[in-house]
C-alpha positions in Angstrom: -0.9 -8.8 26.0 0.2 -5.2 26.1 0.7 -3.0 23.2 3.2 -0.4 22.7 2.8 2.0 19.9 6.2 3.8 20.3 8.7 3.2 17.4 10.5 0.2 18.3 14.5 1.0 19.2 15.5 -2.0 17.0 14.0 -0.3 13.7 15.0 3.4 14.3 18.4 3.1 12.7 16.6 1.9 9.6 13.9 4.4 9.8 16.1 7.3 10.0 17.8 5.8 7.0 14.6 5.9 5.2 14.0 9.4 6.3 17.7 10.4 4.5 16.8 8.8 1.9 13.4 10.6 1.2 15.0 13.9 2.0 18.2 13.4 -0.1 17.0 11.2 -3.0 13.7 11.1 -3.4 12.6 15.1 -2.9 15.0 16.2 -5.3 13.9 14.3 -8.2 10.1 14.9 -7.2 8.8 17.3 -9.4 11.1 15.8 -12.3 9.2 12.7 -12.5 5.6 13.9 -11.7 6.0 15.9 -15.0 7.4 13.1 -16.9 4.7 10.7 -16.5 5.5 7.1 -17.6 9.3 7.8 -17.6 11.0 5.4 -15.4 13.1 6.6 -12.3 16.6 5.5 -13.1 17.9 6.8 -9.6 15.8 4.3 -7.9 17.7 1.4 -9.0 20.9 2.3 -6.7 18.3 2.5 -4.1 16.9 -0.4 -4.7 20.4 -2.2 -4.9 21.0 -0.7 -1.2 17.6 -2.4 0.1 18.7 -5.8 -1.2 22.2 -5.5 0.5 20.7 -4.4 3.5 18.2 -7.1 3.5 20.8 -9.8 2.7 22.6 -8.8 5.8 19.4 -8.7 7.9 19.6 -5.1 8.7 16.4 -3.7 7.3 13.8 -6.3 8.7 10.6 -5.1 6.9 12.1 -2.1 5.0 9.1 -2.2 2.4 6.3 -4.1 1.0 8.5 -7.0 0.2 9.3 -7.5 3.8 5.8 -7.8 4.7 4.5 -11.6 6.4 3.4 -13.3 8.9 6.1 -15.7 8.9 6.8 -15.1 12.6 6.3 -17.8 14.8 3.8 -17.4 18.0 5.8 -17.2 21.2 4.1 -17.9 24.5 3.1 -14.1 25.4 6.2 -12.6 24.1 5.1 -9.2 22.2 7.1 -8.7 18.9 7.7 -5.8 16.9 8.5 -7.4 13.8 8.6 -6.9 9.9 4.8 -5.4 9.5 5.6 -2.5 12.1 9.1 -1.8 10.6 7.6 -1.7 7.1 4.8 0.7 8.0 7.3 2.8 9.6 9.9 2.9 7.0 7.1 3.6 3.9 5.8 6.3 5.8 9.1 7.8 6.0 9.8 7.2 2.2 6.4 8.6 1.7 7.3 11.6 3.5 9.8 11.9 0.4 7.3 11.0 -2.6 4.6 8.6 -2.6 4.7 7.9 -6.5 8.3 7.1 -6.3 7.9 4.8 -3.2 5.5 2.9 -5.6 8.1 2.7 -8.4 10.6 1.0 -6.2 11.7 -2.1 -7.8 11.0 -5.4 -5.9 8.4 -3.3 -3.7 5.6 -3.8 -5.2 2.1 -4.9 -3.7 2.4 -8.1 -5.4 5.4 -8.7 -3.3 3.0 -8.5 -0.2 0.9 -10.8 -1.9 3.3 -13.3 -1.9 4.5 -12.8 1.4 0.9 -13.2 3.0 -0.3 -16.2 0.8 2.7 -18.2 -0.6 3.9 -21.4 0.9 7.9 -21.7 1.8 8.6 -23.2 -1.4 7.1 -20.5 -3.4 8.7 -17.8 -0.7 12.0 -19.0 -1.9 11.3 -19.2 -5.6 10.1 -16.1 -6.0 12.5 -14.3 -4.0 13.9 -11.3 -5.6 11.5 -10.7 -8.1 9.5 -7.5 -8.6 5.7 -8.1 -8.5 2.6 -6.1 -9.2 -0.8 -6.9 -8.4 -3.9 -7.1 -10.7 -7.5 -7.5 -9.3 -9.5 -4.6 -10.4 -11.5 -5.5 -14.1 -13.5 -3.0 -16.4 -16.4 -4.6 -15.0 -15.9 -3.7 -11.3 -13.9 -1.9 -8.8 -14.4 -2.4 -5.0 -16.3 -6.1 -5.3 -13.4 -8.2 -5.6 -15.7 -11.3 -5.6 -17.3 -9.9 -9.0 -13.8 -11.3 -10.7 -14.1 -12.5 -14.3 -10.8 -13.2 -15.2 -10.6 -17.6 -15.5 -7.6 -19.7 -14.6 -8.6 -23.2 -16.1 -6.4 -26.2 -15.3 -4.8 -27.8 -18.6 -2.3 -30.5 -17.7 0.5 -28.9 -15.7 -0.6 -25.4 -16.4 -3.3 -22.8 -15.8 -4.7 -21.1 -18.9 -5.6 -17.6 -17.9 -8.2 -15.4 -19.6 -9.3 -12.0 -19.1 -8.4 -8.3 -18.4 -7.0 -6.2 -15.6 -6.9 -2.5 -15.3 -5.0 -0.2 -12.7 -2.2 -2.3 -12.1 0.3 -0.5 -10.3 4.0 -0.9 -12.0 2.3 -3.1 -14.4 4.6 -2.4 -17.1 7.9 -2.3 -15.1 7.6 -5.6 -13.1 8.9 -8.8 -13.1 5.8 -10.3 -12.8 1.9 -9.8 -12.2 0.1 -11.7 -9.2 -3.5 -11.9 -10.8 -6.6 -12.8 -8.9 -8.9 -15.3 -11.2 -11.6 -17.5 -10.5 -11.2 -21.5 -10.9 -15.0 -21.8 -11.5 -17.4 -19.1 -11.8 -20.3 -21.4 -10.3 -18.8 -21.8 -7.0 -18.1 -18.0 -6.3 -16.1 -16.1 -3.8 -14.4 -19.7 -3.0 -12.7 -20.2 -6.3 -11.1 -17.3 -6.3 -7.2 -17.5 -6.2 -3.7 -15.6 -7.1 -1.6 -16.8 -9.3 2.1 -15.5 -10.2 2.4 -14.6 -14.0 6.0 -13.6 -15.1 6.5 -11.0 -17.6 7.5 -12.3 -20.9 4.4 -15.1 -20.5 2.9 -15.7 -24.3 -0.8 -14.0 -24.3 0.4 -11.4 -21.6 0.0 -7.9 -23.3 0.4 -4.2 -21.6 -2.1 -2.4 -23.3 -1.8 1.1 -22.1 -0.4 3.2 -19.5 -2.6 5.5 -17.7 -2.5 9.4 -17.4 -3.5 10.3 -13.9 -4.2 13.1 -11.6 -1.4 12.2 -9.1 1.8 9.3 -8.3 2.7 10.2 -11.6 6.0 8.7 -11.6 4.3 5.2 -10.8 3.1 3.4 -14.0 -0.5 2.1 -13.9 -1.2 -0.5 -16.7 -4.0 -2.2 -18.5 -2.9 -5.9 -19.2 -4.8 -8.5 -21.0 -4.3 -12.2 -20.7 -5.0 -14.4 -23.9 -4.6 -18.3 -23.2 -1.7 -17.3 -20.9 -0.2 -20.3 -19.6 1.3 -20.7 -16.1 2.8 -23.2 -14.2 0.3 -24.8 -12.1 2.9 -24.3 -9.4 2.4 -20.4 -9.5 -1.0 -20.6 -7.8 -0.3 -19.1 -4.4 -1.4 -21.0 -1.5 -3.8 -24.0 -1.7 -5.3 -25.0 -5.1 -8.3 -26.4 -3.2 -11.6 -24.7 -3.2 -13.1 -24.5 0.2 -16.4 -23.0 -0.1 -16.7 -22.7 3.7 -13.7 -20.6 3.8 -14.5 -18.7 0.9 -11.8 -16.4 -0.6 -10.3 -15.6 2.7 -6.9 -16.7 1.6 -6.7 -14.4 -1.2 -8.2 -11.8 0.9 -5.6 -11.8 3.6 -3.3 -10.1 1.1 -5.3 -7.1 2.0 -4.8 -7.6 5.8 -1.1 -6.8 5.2 -1.7 -4.5 2.3 -4.2 -1.9 3.7 -1.7 -0.8 6.5 1.0 -0.3 3.9 -1.3 2.3 2.2 -2.5 3.7 5.5 1.2 4.3 5.8 1.8 6.0 2.6 -1.2 8.4 3.6 0.4 9.2 6.7 3.9 9.9 5.5 2.4 12.1 2.6 0.3 13.9 5.2 3.0 14.3 7.4 5.2 16.0 5.0 2.4 18.6 4.0 1.9 19.3 7.8 5.8 19.8 8.4 5.8 22.2 5.4 2.5 24.0 6.3 4.2 24.6 9.9 7.2 26.3 8.4 5.3 28.1 5.7 3.0 29.7 8.6 5.8 30.4 10.7 7.6 32.6 8.0 4.1 34.4 7.7 4.1 35.2 11.1 1.6 32.6 12.5 3.1 30.4 15.2 1.2 27.2 16.3 1.4 27.1 20.1 1.2 23.6 21.4 0.8 25.1 24.8 -2.3 27.1 24.6 -5.8 26.2 24.0 -6.7 26.1 20.2 -9.6 28.7 20.6 -7.0 31.3 22.1 -5.0 31.1 18.7 -5.4 32.1 15.3 -7.9 30.6 12.9 -4.7 29.1 11.0 -3.0 27.7 13.8 -6.6 26.1 15.2 -7.1 24.4 11.9 -3.5 23.0 11.9 -3.7 21.7 15.3 -7.1 20.0 14.4 -5.1 18.6 11.3 -2.4 17.0 13.4 -4.7 15.6 15.6 -6.6 13.6 12.8 -3.2 12.8 11.5 -2.2 11.1 14.9 -5.3 9.1 15.0 -4.5 7.2 11.5 -0.9 6.9 12.5 -1.7 5.0 15.7 -4.6 3.0 13.8 -1.7 1.9 11.3 0.5 1.1 14.1 -1.9 -1.0 15.9 -3.0 -2.9 12.6 0.8 -3.8 11.9 1.5 -4.7 15.4 -1.2 -7.1 15.2 -0.1 -8.8 12.3 3.1 -9.0 13.9 1.9 -10.7 17.0 -0.1 -13.0 14.5 -3.4 -11.7 15.8 -6.6 -11.4 13.2 -6.5 -8.0 12.1 -9.1 -7.6 9.2 -11.0 -4.9 11.3 -8.1 -3.0 12.1 -6.5 -2.9 8.6 -9.8 -1.7 7.4 -9.9 1.0 10.2 -6.7 1.9 9.5 -6.9 2.3 5.5 -10.4 4.2 6.1 -8.9 6.7 8.5 -5.2 7.5 7.1 -6.7 7.4 3.6 -9.2 10.1 4.5 -7.1 12.0 6.5 -4.2 11.8 4.0 -6.4 13.4 1.4 -8.4 16.2 4.0 -4.9 17.2 5.5 -3.2 17.7 2.2 -5.9 19.5 0.8 -6.4 21.6 3.6 -2.6 22.5 3.8 -3.1 23.8 0.5 -6.1 26.0 1.5 -3.8 27.4 4.6 -1.1 28.3 2.5 -2.9 30.0 0.0 -1.5 31.0 -3.4 1.9 29.2 -2.2 0.0 26.2 -1.4 -1.7 26.1 -4.9 1.4 26.9 -7.1 4.4 24.4 -8.0 6.7 26.8 -6.1 6.0 24.4 -3.1 5.1 20.3 -3.1 2.0 20.9 -1.3 -0.2 21.0 -4.5 1.5 17.5 -5.6 0.8 16.0 -2.5 -2.8 17.0 -2.4 -2.9 15.1 -5.6 -0.9 12.2 -4.8 -2.8 11.5 -1.4 -6.2 10.9 -3.2 -5.5 7.7 -4.9 -4.6 6.4 -1.0 -8.2 7.0 -0.2 -9.2 4.7 -3.4 -6.8 2.0 -4.2 -6.7 -1.2 -1.8 -10.4 -0.6 -1.2 -12.1 2.6 -1.3 -12.9 4.4 1.8 -16.8 3.5 1.3 -15.7 -0.3 1.1 -13.7 0.1 4.2 -16.8 1.6 6.3 -19.0 -1.6 4.9 -16.1 -4.1 6.1 -15.9 -2.3 9.6 -19.9 -2.5 10.0 -19.8 -5.9 9.3 -17.2 -6.9 11.6 -18.6 -4.6 14.2 -22.0 -6.1 13.6 -21.1 -9.5 13.2 -23.2 -9.9 9.8 -21.7 -11.5 6.7 -21.2 -9.3 3.1 -24.7 -11.1 2.1 -26.4 -9.6 5.4 -24.9 -6.1 5.0 -24.3 -4.8 1.5 
């Protein structure tokens, strides 16, 4: 099956719309909400209403995290460019505007991608229109999702959830939290399931909001669950514990969300490159794409190297999304995209600050902000080191027990 990583024609209109929104709505308020950490960007309500309207009309397939899923039916050899491809392209454009504001978009949380990845048809319909954040990390662990200690115990028609989650993006603002918890610690990874816990559920408490280096427009919460009773119908996917499958069902979420995080890094880095090229030109440094790098100034040669690294990250992102659209297993490619784009995003934005010297370091331009925002994209949804470990396991055909 041939793969074409050009932007599909059918998605170009919505991608251009996303670019216009990024330029005219997000950029102008970017600095405002970076300074006003924890303040909700009310301007996003109108934007969310626009996206909802497009979604209802069918004109914005995959315009955001909520659009990501694997609901497409395999079609005998026919190549698809569906919601995953559209999502990464539009998210990259929005993060060209502002990553923190993209993460603050109502009904576009990472929990929405979890629902799209794991929920059955009835749950997809029931949770439609909900803004869902995702709660995985706990005080006792970060990268090892199998180390979850939050418990979910079946009691009649409800699961009773107890535990604490940290670094929950949009944890205070969202309508619900997709919580990863274990049904039985003795059964290991296989017993880890995800649950939709709606806000207002007794026993669910937002303990505090974190103060952060970057993405300050996005709230990041610590949430505790104390005997929180959740309807058993809110367990996403199958409640059965399959020891042979492990927690592949829950981990399928990452196959969809990691390309989205890669897209965020691609968009943020592209913004830095575009502005840096303009600033270099104003300083008399022209980047000539028709001449070898070694025949140009050191600044221009560095810029060309940064762009080539960025392009590698973008292509890996597109490949992972394309594979998801065409129902191909993409765990390896999703991790490769996230690892490459996450590292490139951080390297590119910081290098652009350096290239632009005092202008890059000051708050007169957004370069210093983008370098702060991009760092988290190399950390959350699985750190750089964890992605490299996953890639090594896949390439070598080793299990997590064989290669730690």
